[in-house]
N, C-alpha and C positions, 0 to 999 in steps of 0.2 A: 526813323529820326526820333531823339530822343525828347523829353519835355522841354528841356533847357533850350535845344534848337529850336523847337516849335515856337517857343515864346519869343526869342530873339532872332526869329526869321530862319530861313534855309541858308546853311553855310557851306555846303557840298562843293561849290565851284571854289570856295576859300579854303577849304580843307584839300582839294585837290591840286591846286595852283599857289596858294599863299600869296605872295606879291610879284610873282613871275609874270602873270597875266591879268592885270587889274580890270580891264575891259570885259574880258571873257568871265571873270569872277563877277562882276557887277550884273552882267546880263542873265548869267544862269541864277544868281541867287534871288537877285532883287526883281528881275521881270519875269523870268520864266517860271521860277518855283513860287516865288513871293506873291506875283500878280497872276499870270496865266493859270497856274495849277489850282489858284484857290478861287478862281471864277465858278460862280454858282450853276450855269447853265449845264455843267456835265459832272457828274460825281467823280472823284479821284479814282475809283474803280474804273470807270468808263475810259476816263482819259487814260489809265494805266492800260487796259486794252489797245486802246488806240495806238499809244506810243509802242508798244511790244510788236503790234502788226506793222507799223512803220519801219522801226529799225530792224525787224527780222526780214521784211521785205528788200530794204536796200543792203542788208548783210552786215550790218553795222553792230556786229557781235561784242566790241568792247563795251559800249553803251547798253546793248543788250542785257548784259549781266547784271548791270545794276539795274535796270527797268525791270527784270523777272523779279528780282527780289523786291522791289519797291511794289509791283504789282500784287505780289502777296501780301505785303504789308497793307496794301489797300482793299483786301477782301476777295482776290480773284484767288480761288484754288488750283492746286497743282493740275488736277484733271482737267477744269476750264482752261489754263494755259497749254496743256498738252493738246488738247482739241484744236484750240485756236491756231497753234502751230500745224497741225494735221491740215487745218482746212487751207490755212495760208499756203501751204507747199503747193498745192495747186493752181494757185493764182500768182504767187512771187518765184517760184521755180523750186525744183526739187532740192538742189544743193542748199540753198537759203533755208529752207524747212529743216534739212538735215543738219545743218550748221546749228541754228536756232535751238533744236530740239536736244543737241549735244551741250549747249549752253545751259539749257534748262535742268539736264539731267544732274550736271556738275552743281548747279545753284541748289538743288534740292539735297543731293548728297553733302553738300557744304554745310547747310543750315543746321 
């Protein structure tokens, strides 16, 4: 997220949906990212690892792509992400782990 976006608040929902889904935009931008992600009891790095684990476990690869990149911005290394997905594969199912690792490979390649 750019410094302009940080000062104006999160705008990922607005960028994705514009005026098409105002409720979803509001809860994504104002509640999830401006409030929940800014709580002090967990670091953004930890929140990113939790989010990556949840999305990979659920097989939500579209959202995972964004959150793997966001995790990298929040200080999670590529090696930590690879290890997280390997570990997760044993608990969330091998196909989810393989799919998530493919998404990570592409995120790293496209960076």
